[in-house]
C-alpha positions as CSV (number, residue, x, y, z in Angstrom):
1,M,97.3,0.6,-228.2
2,A,97.4,3.1,-231.2
3,A,101.1,4.0,-230.2
4,T,102.1,0.4,-230.1
5,N,100.4,-0.2,-233.5
6,I,102.4,2.8,-235.0
7,I,105.7,1.3,-233.6
8,Y,104.7,-2.1,-234.9
9,R,104.0,-1.1,-238.4
10,R,107.2,1.3,-238.5
11,E,109.4,-1.6,-237.3
12,L,107.8,-4.3,-239.6
13,G,108.4,-1.9,-242.4
14,A,111.9,-1.6,-241.4
15,F,112.3,-5.3,-241.4
16,L,110.8,-5.8,-244.8
17,R,113.1,-3.0,-246.3
18,S,116.2,-3.9,-244.5
19,P,119.0,-5.8,-246.3
20,F,120.3,-6.8,-242.8
21,A,117.0,-8.6,-242.1
22,W,116.8,-10.3,-245.4
23,V,120.5,-11.5,-245.0
24,I,119.4,-13.0,-241.7
25,A,116.5,-14.8,-243.3
26,A,118.7,-16.0,-246.2
27,L,121.3,-17.4,-243.6
28,F,118.5,-18.8,-241.5
29,L,116.8,-20.8,-244.5
30,F,120.4,-21.8,-246.0
31,V,121.7,-23.2,-242.6
32,N,118.5,-25.1,-242.1
33,G,118.6,-26.4,-245.4
34,I,122.0,-27.7,-245.1
35,L,121.4,-29.2,-241.9
36,F,118.3,-30.8,-243.2
37,L,120.1,-32.5,-246.2
38,A,123.2,-33.4,-244.0
39,F,121.8,-34.7,-240.9
40,V,118.1,-35.3,-241.2
41,L,117.3,-36.9,-244.5
42,P,120.3,-39.4,-244.8
43,G,119.9,-43.0,-243.7
44,Q,117.1,-45.3,-242.9
45,R,115.2,-44.1,-239.8
46,L,111.9,-44.0,-238.3
47,S,109.8,-40.7,-239.7
48,A,109.4,-39.6,-236.1
49,V,113.0,-39.7,-235.3
50,V,114.0,-37.7,-238.6
51,L,111.1,-35.1,-237.5
52,E,112.7,-34.9,-234.1
53,Q,116.0,-34.2,-235.7
54,F,114.6,-31.5,-237.9
55,F,113.0,-29.7,-235.0
56,M,116.2,-30.0,-232.9
57,F,118.4,-28.3,-235.5
58,S,115.5,-25.8,-236.2
59,G,115.0,-25.1,-232.6
60,L,118.8,-24.1,-232.3
61,T,118.6,-21.9,-235.5
62,S,115.4,-20.2,-234.2
63,F,117.5,-19.4,-231.1
64,G,120.1,-17.7,-233.1
65,V,117.8,-15.9,-235.6
66,G,115.6,-14.6,-232.6
67,L,118.7,-13.1,-231.2
68,L,119.9,-11.5,-234.4
69,L,116.6,-9.7,-235.2
70,S,116.4,-8.3,-231.8
71,F,119.8,-7.2,-230.4
72,R,119.6,-4.0,-232.8
73,L,116.2,-2.7,-232.1
74,I,116.8,-0.3,-229.1
75,A,120.6,0.0,-229.5
76,E,120.3,1.2,-233.0
77,E,117.9,3.8,-231.7
78,R,120.4,5.2,-229.5
79,T,123.1,5.2,-232.1
80,S,121.1,7.1,-234.6
81,H,119.8,9.4,-231.8
82,S,116.1,8.6,-232.8
83,M,115.7,7.3,-229.3
84,V,115.3,11.1,-228.1
85,L,112.6,11.5,-230.4
86,L,110.7,8.6,-228.9
87,N,111.6,9.6,-225.3
88,T,110.0,13.2,-226.0
89,S,107.0,11.5,-227.8
90,P,103.7,10.7,-226.0
91,V,104.8,7.0,-226.0
92,R,105.3,4.8,-223.1
93,D,108.2,2.5,-222.8
94,S,106.1,-0.4,-222.6
95,E,104.5,0.4,-226.1
96,I,108.0,0.7,-227.4
97,I,109.2,-2.6,-226.2
98,V,105.7,-4.4,-227.2
99,G,105.8,-2.6,-230.4
100,K,109.3,-3.7,-231.5
101,F,108.8,-7.2,-230.1
102,L,105.6,-7.7,-232.1
103,A,107.3,-6.6,-235.2
104,A,110.3,-8.7,-234.8
105,L,108.0,-11.6,-234.0
106,T,106.0,-11.2,-237.1
107,F,109.2,-11.4,-239.3
108,L,110.1,-14.4,-237.3
109,I,106.9,-16.1,-238.0
110,I,107.4,-15.5,-241.8
111,L,110.7,-17.1,-241.7
112,L,109.5,-20.2,-239.8
113,A,106.7,-20.4,-242.4
114,L,109.2,-20.6,-245.2
115,T,110.6,-23.9,-243.9
116,I,107.4,-25.9,-243.7
117,Y,108.4,-27.7,-246.8
118,M,110.8,-29.6,-244.8
119,P,108.7,-31.5,-242.5
120,L,106.2,-31.9,-245.3
121,L,108.9,-33.8,-247.3
122,I,109.1,-36.0,-244.0
123,K,105.6,-36.5,-243.9
124,V,105.3,-37.6,-247.5
125,R,108.1,-39.9,-247.2
126,G,106.9,-41.4,-243.9
127,K,104.3,-41.8,-241.2
128,I,104.0,-38.5,-239.2
129,T,100.9,-36.6,-238.3
130,G,100.0,-33.0,-239.0
131,S,99.7,-32.4,-235.2
132,Q,103.3,-33.4,-234.8
133,I,104.5,-30.8,-237.1
134,L,102.2,-28.2,-235.6
135,V,103.4,-28.9,-232.1
136,G,107.1,-28.8,-233.2
137,Y,106.3,-25.3,-235.1
138,I,104.7,-23.9,-231.7
139,G,107.8,-24.9,-230.0
140,M,110.1,-23.3,-232.5
141,L,108.0,-20.1,-232.3
142,M,108.3,-20.3,-228.5
143,V,112.1,-20.8,-228.3
144,G,112.5,-18.0,-231.0
145,S,110.2,-15.7,-229.1
146,A,112.1,-16.2,-226.1
147,A,115.4,-15.3,-227.8
148,L,113.6,-12.3,-229.2
149,S,112.6,-11.0,-225.7
150,I,116.1,-11.6,-224.3
151,G,117.8,-9.9,-227.4
152,L,115.5,-7.0,-226.8
153,F,116.3,-6.8,-223.2
154,A,120.0,-6.9,-224.1
155,S,119.5,-4.1,-226.7
156,A,117.8,-2.0,-224.1
157,M,120.7,-2.2,-221.7
158,V,123.5,-0.7,-223.8
159,K,124.1,1.5,-226.7
160,N,126.6,-0.7,-228.5
161,Q,124.9,-3.2,-230.8
162,F,128.0,-5.6,-230.6
163,L,127.7,-5.7,-226.9
164,A,124.1,-6.1,-226.9
165,A,124.5,-9.1,-229.1
166,V,127.2,-10.6,-226.8
167,I,125.2,-10.0,-223.6
168,G,122.1,-11.6,-225.3
169,L,124.2,-14.5,-226.4
170,V,125.5,-15.0,-222.9
171,I,122.1,-15.0,-221.5
172,L,121.0,-17.7,-224.0
173,V,124.0,-19.8,-223.5
174,V,123.8,-20.0,-219.9
175,M,119.8,-20.3,-219.7
176,G,120.2,-22.9,-222.5
177,N,122.6,-25.2,-220.7
178,L,121.1,-25.0,-217.1
179,F,119.9,-28.6,-217.5
180,R,123.4,-29.8,-218.0
181,F,124.8,-27.7,-215.1
182,A,122.1,-29.1,-213.0
183,A,122.7,-32.6,-213.6
184,T,126.0,-32.1,-211.7
185,L,124.1,-30.9,-208.5
186,E,121.8,-32.5,-206.1
187,G,118.5,-31.7,-204.3
188,N,116.1,-28.9,-204.7
189,V,118.7,-26.8,-206.7
190,R,119.1,-29.4,-209.2
191,T,115.3,-29.4,-209.7
192,V,114.9,-25.6,-210.0
193,L,117.8,-25.2,-212.3
194,G,116.5,-28.0,-214.6
195,D,113.0,-26.6,-214.6
196,I,114.2,-23.2,-215.9
197,D,116.4,-24.3,-218.6
198,L,115.5,-22.8,-222.0
199,F,116.1,-25.6,-224.2
200,W,116.8,-29.1,-223.2
201,V,113.8,-29.7,-220.8
202,H,110.8,-27.7,-222.1
203,Y,111.6,-27.8,-225.8
204,M,113.6,-31.2,-226.4
205,G,111.5,-33.0,-223.9
206,G,108.2,-31.7,-225.1
207,F,107.7,-29.9,-228.3
208,M,110.6,-31.4,-230.3
209,R,108.8,-34.8,-229.7
210,G,105.4,-33.5,-230.8
211,V,104.1,-33.6,-227.4
212,L,102.2,-30.4,-226.3
213,N,102.6,-29.8,-222.4
214,L,100.8,-26.7,-221.0
215,K,103.5,-26.3,-218.7
216,D,106.1,-25.8,-221.3
217,V,104.0,-23.2,-222.9
218,I,103.6,-21.4,-219.7
219,Y,107.2,-21.5,-219.0
220,Y,108.1,-19.8,-222.4
221,L,105.3,-17.2,-222.0
222,A,106.6,-16.4,-218.6
223,V,110.3,-16.0,-220.0
224,I,109.0,-13.7,-222.7
225,Y,107.1,-11.6,-220.4
226,F,110.0,-11.5,-217.7
227,F,112.6,-10.2,-220.4
228,L,110.2,-7.9,-221.9
229,L,109.4,-6.4,-218.5
230,L,113.2,-6.2,-217.9
231,G,113.3,-4.4,-221.1
232,V,110.6,-1.7,-220.1
233,K,112.1,-1.1,-216.7
234,T,115.7,-0.8,-218.3
235,L,114.1,1.7,-220.6
236,E,112.3,3.7,-217.8
237,A,115.7,3.9,-215.8
238,K,117.6,5.0,-218.7
239,R,115.1,7.8,-219.6
240,W,115.9,9.5,-216.5
241,Q,119.7,9.1,-216.7
Protein backbone atom coordinates (compact mmCIF):
# COMPACT_ATOMS: atom_id res chain seq x y z
CA MET A 1 0.00 0.00 0.00
CA ALA A 2 2.89 2.39 0.73
CA ALA A 3 4.27 2.02 -2.80
CA THR A 4 0.80 2.47 -4.30
CA ASN A 5 0.32 5.63 -2.24
CA ILE A 6 3.67 7.03 -3.38
CA ILE A 7 2.86 6.38 -7.05
CA TYR A 8 -0.65 7.79 -6.56
CA ARG A 9 0.64 11.05 -5.07
CA ARG A 10 3.35 11.32 -7.70
CA GLU A 11 0.94 10.80 -10.60
CA LEU A 12 -1.77 13.07 -9.16
CA GLY A 13 0.82 15.82 -8.71
CA ALA A 14 1.88 15.26 -12.32
CA PHE A 15 -1.73 15.62 -13.46
CA LEU A 16 -2.21 18.83 -11.50
CA ARG A 17 1.00 20.32 -12.93
CA SER A 18 0.61 19.05 -16.49
CA PRO A 19 -0.55 21.52 -19.17
CA PHE A 20 -1.75 18.52 -21.20
CA ALA A 21 -4.09 17.42 -18.38
CA TRP A 22 -5.57 20.90 -18.03
CA VAL A 23 -6.01 21.19 -21.79
CA ILE A 24 -8.02 17.94 -21.60
CA ALA A 25 -9.99 19.40 -18.68
CA ALA A 26 -10.74 22.60 -20.59
CA LEU A 27 -11.73 20.65 -23.69
CA PHE A 28 -13.99 18.36 -21.64
CA LEU A 29 -15.78 21.28 -19.98
CA PHE A 30 -16.01 23.24 -23.23
CA VAL A 31 -17.51 20.34 -25.20
CA ASN A 32 -19.93 19.53 -22.38
CA GLY A 33 -20.99 23.18 -22.19
CA ILE A 34 -21.52 23.46 -25.95
CA LEU A 35 -23.54 20.24 -26.08
CA PHE A 36 -25.58 21.37 -23.08
CA LEU A 37 -26.45 24.69 -24.72
CA ALA A 38 -27.01 23.27 -28.19
CA PHE A 39 -28.92 20.06 -27.54
CA VAL A 40 -30.10 19.93 -23.93
CA LEU A 41 -31.55 23.33 -23.00
CA PRO A 42 -33.42 24.34 -26.21
CA GLY A 43 -37.08 23.43 -26.63
CA GLN A 44 -39.96 22.63 -24.32
CA ARG A 45 -39.47 19.13 -22.90
CA LEU A 46 -39.93 17.30 -19.65
CA SER A 47 -37.11 17.92 -17.18
CA ALA A 48 -36.42 14.18 -16.90
CA VAL A 49 -35.90 13.99 -20.68
CA VAL A 50 -33.59 17.01 -20.59
CA LEU A 51 -31.58 15.37 -17.80
CA GLU A 52 -31.32 12.15 -19.79
CA GLN A 53 -29.98 14.10 -22.76
CA PHE A 54 -27.37 15.73 -20.53
CA PHE A 55 -26.21 12.39 -19.17
CA MET A 56 -26.12 10.83 -22.63
CA PHE A 57 -23.73 13.48 -23.99
CA SER A 58 -21.75 13.65 -20.76
CA GLY A 59 -21.39 9.87 -20.72
CA LEU A 60 -19.84 9.97 -24.18
CA THR A 61 -17.45 12.76 -23.23
CA SER A 62 -16.52 10.82 -20.06
CA PHE A 63 -15.48 7.95 -22.34
CA GLY A 64 -13.25 10.29 -24.29
CA VAL A 65 -11.67 12.04 -21.33
CA GLY A 66 -11.04 8.71 -19.60
CA LEU A 67 -9.02 7.52 -22.58
CA LEU A 68 -7.17 10.82 -22.96
CA LEU A 69 -6.13 10.80 -19.30
CA SER A 70 -4.82 7.25 -19.37
CA PHE A 71 -3.22 6.39 -22.71
CA ARG A 72 0.06 8.12 -21.79
CA LEU A 73 0.48 6.76 -18.25
CA ILE A 74 2.73 3.77 -19.00
CA ALA A 75 3.82 4.54 -22.57
CA GLU A 76 5.25 7.89 -21.45
CA GLU A 77 7.30 6.13 -18.75
CA ARG A 78 8.87 3.94 -21.43
CA THR A 79 9.51 6.90 -23.73
CA SER A 80 11.30 8.82 -20.97
CA HIS A 81 13.07 5.61 -19.81
CA SER A 82 11.79 6.14 -16.25
CA MET A 83 10.09 2.74 -16.53
CA VAL A 84 13.53 1.22 -15.96
CA LEU A 85 13.67 2.86 -12.55
CA LEU A 86 10.24 1.51 -11.64
CA ASN A 87 11.19 -1.98 -12.80
CA THR A 88 14.37 -1.97 -10.72
CA SER A 89 12.71 -0.54 -7.60
CA PRO A 90 10.90 -2.64 -4.97
CA VAL A 91 7.49 -1.87 -6.52
CA ARG A 92 5.13 -4.51 -7.83
CA ASP A 93 3.47 -4.13 -11.22
CA SER A 94 0.05 -4.20 -9.57
CA GLU A 95 1.04 -1.23 -7.39
CA ILE A 96 2.15 0.72 -10.47
CA ILE A 97 -1.12 0.08 -12.28
CA VAL A 98 -3.37 0.74 -9.27
CA GLY A 99 -1.48 3.89 -8.24
CA LYS A 100 -1.68 5.37 -11.72
CA PHE A 101 -5.32 4.37 -12.12
CA LEU A 102 -6.35 5.97 -8.80
CA ALA A 103 -4.51 9.20 -9.69
CA ALA A 104 -6.28 9.43 -13.05
CA LEU A 105 -9.58 8.54 -11.37
CA THR A 106 -9.14 11.36 -8.85
CA PHE A 107 -8.53 13.86 -11.65
CA LEU A 108 -11.57 12.49 -13.49
CA ILE A 109 -13.71 12.97 -10.38
CA ILE A 110 -12.55 16.60 -10.20
CA LEU A 111 -13.60 17.15 -13.83
CA LEU A 112 -17.00 15.54 -13.30
CA ALA A 113 -17.57 17.65 -10.20
CA LEU A 114 -16.97 20.80 -12.25
CA THR A 115 -19.98 19.96 -14.45
CA ILE A 116 -22.48 19.71 -11.58
CA TYR A 117 -23.91 23.15 -12.29
CA MET A 118 -25.53 21.85 -15.50
CA PRO A 119 -27.94 19.32 -13.94
CA LEU A 120 -28.54 21.80 -11.11
CA LEU A 121 -29.75 24.30 -13.71
CA ILE A 122 -32.16 21.64 -14.99
CA LYS A 123 -33.32 20.98 -11.42
CA VAL A 124 -33.98 24.69 -10.83
CA ARG A 125 -36.00 24.98 -14.03
CA GLY A 126 -37.95 21.73 -13.69
CA LYS A 127 -38.90 18.77 -11.56
CA ILE A 128 -36.11 16.26 -11.07
CA THR A 129 -34.75 14.75 -7.88
CA GLY A 130 -31.30 14.81 -6.40
CA SER A 131 -31.19 11.03 -6.56
CA GLN A 132 -31.60 11.12 -10.35
CA ILE A 133 -28.59 13.44 -10.59
CA LEU A 134 -26.58 11.27 -8.19
CA VAL A 135 -27.30 8.06 -10.13
CA GLY A 136 -26.39 9.76 -13.40
CA TYR A 137 -23.07 10.89 -11.99
CA ILE A 138 -22.36 7.41 -10.65
CA GLY A 139 -22.91 6.17 -14.20
CA MET A 140 -20.58 8.82 -15.65
CA LEU A 141 -17.95 7.80 -13.12
CA MET A 142 -18.43 4.13 -14.05
CA VAL A 143 -18.03 4.65 -17.80
CA GLY A 144 -15.15 7.07 -17.28
CA SER A 145 -13.40 4.60 -14.98
CA ALA A 146 -13.90 1.81 -17.51
CA ALA A 147 -12.33 4.01 -20.19
CA LEU A 148 -9.42 4.76 -17.81
CA SER A 149 -8.76 1.06 -17.26
CA ILE A 150 -8.91 0.34 -21.00
CA GLY A 151 -6.58 3.23 -21.79
CA LEU A 152 -4.16 2.11 -19.08
CA PHE A 153 -4.12 -1.40 -20.51
CA ALA A 154 -3.46 -0.03 -24.00
CA SER A 155 -0.68 2.15 -22.59
CA ALA A 156 0.93 -0.90 -20.99
CA MET A 157 0.88 -2.77 -24.30
CA VAL A 158 2.98 -0.44 -26.44
CA LYS A 159 5.70 2.18 -26.12
CA ASN A 160 4.24 4.57 -28.69
CA GLN A 161 1.66 6.88 -27.12
CA PHE A 162 -0.26 7.46 -30.35
CA LEU A 163 -0.56 3.73 -30.93
CA ALA A 164 -1.73 3.27 -27.33
CA ALA A 165 -4.45 5.88 -27.92
CA VAL A 166 -5.54 4.12 -31.12
CA ILE A 167 -5.68 0.71 -29.42
CA GLY A 168 -7.69 2.13 -26.53
CA LEU A 169 -10.06 3.91 -28.91
CA VAL A 170 -10.64 0.75 -30.94
CA ILE A 171 -11.47 -1.25 -27.79
CA LEU A 172 -13.87 1.46 -26.60
CA VAL A 173 -15.61 1.75 -29.97
CA VAL A 174 -16.00 -2.02 -30.32
CA MET A 175 -17.21 -2.59 -26.77
CA GLY A 176 -19.44 0.48 -26.93
CA ASN A 177 -21.26 -0.81 -30.01
CA LEU A 178 -21.67 -4.51 -29.19
CA PHE A 179 -25.38 -3.97 -28.55
CA ARG A 180 -25.91 -2.67 -32.08
CA PHE A 181 -23.96 -5.57 -33.53
CA ALA A 182 -25.84 -8.05 -31.32
CA ALA A 183 -29.15 -6.73 -32.64
CA THR A 184 -28.31 -8.29 -36.01
CA LEU A 185 -27.80 -11.74 -34.45
CA GLU A 186 -30.04 -14.30 -32.83
CA GLY A 187 -30.00 -16.70 -29.90
CA ASN A 188 -27.56 -16.82 -27.00
CA VAL A 189 -24.84 -14.95 -28.88
CA ARG A 190 -27.13 -11.94 -29.15
CA THR A 191 -27.84 -12.03 -25.42
CA VAL A 192 -24.20 -12.40 -24.40
CA LEU A 193 -22.91 -9.64 -26.68
CA GLY A 194 -25.72 -7.35 -25.58
CA ASP A 195 -24.89 -7.95 -21.91
CA ILE A 196 -21.23 -7.01 -22.32
CA ASP A 197 -21.94 -3.82 -24.27
CA LEU A 198 -20.11 -0.94 -22.59
CA PHE A 199 -22.56 1.91 -23.17
CA TRP A 200 -26.01 1.23 -24.61
CA VAL A 201 -27.28 -1.43 -22.21
CA HIS A 202 -25.74 -0.69 -18.83
CA TYR A 203 -25.41 3.09 -19.07
CA MET A 204 -28.22 4.30 -21.33
CA GLY A 205 -30.63 1.66 -20.09
CA GLY A 206 -29.99 2.40 -16.43
CA PHE A 207 -27.76 5.19 -15.12
CA MET A 208 -28.75 7.70 -17.80
CA ARG A 209 -32.42 7.32 -16.83
CA GLY A 210 -31.71 7.69 -13.12
CA VAL A 211 -32.15 3.96 -12.45
CA LEU A 212 -29.54 2.31 -10.23
CA ASN A 213 -29.24 -1.41 -10.94
CA LEU A 214 -26.77 -3.52 -8.98
CA LYS A 215 -26.01 -5.59 -12.08
CA ASP A 216 -24.87 -2.47 -13.93
CA VAL A 217 -22.52 -1.48 -11.11
CA ILE A 218 -21.12 -5.01 -10.94
CA TYR A 219 -20.64 -5.05 -14.71
CA TYR A 220 -18.56 -1.86 -14.74
CA LEU A 221 -16.53 -2.94 -11.71
CA ALA A 222 -15.84 -6.25 -13.50
CA VAL A 223 -14.72 -4.41 -16.67
CA ILE A 224 -12.44 -2.14 -14.64
CA TYR A 225 -10.93 -5.09 -12.76
CA PHE A 226 -10.50 -7.11 -15.96
CA PHE A 227 -8.57 -4.43 -17.85
CA LEU A 228 -6.49 -3.44 -14.83
CA LEU A 229 -5.58 -7.11 -14.43
CA LEU A 230 -4.66 -7.25 -18.13
CA GLY A 231 -2.50 -4.18 -17.58
CA VAL A 232 -0.71 -5.83 -14.66
CA LYS A 233 -0.12 -9.05 -16.62
CA THR A 234 1.14 -7.04 -19.60
CA LEU A 235 3.65 -5.20 -17.40
CA GLU A 236 4.79 -8.50 -15.89
CA ALA A 237 5.33 -9.96 -19.37
CA LYS A 238 7.20 -6.85 -20.58
CA ARG A 239 9.42 -6.84 -17.48
CA TRP A 240 11.07 -10.07 -18.61
CA GLN A 241 11.43 -9.16 -22.28
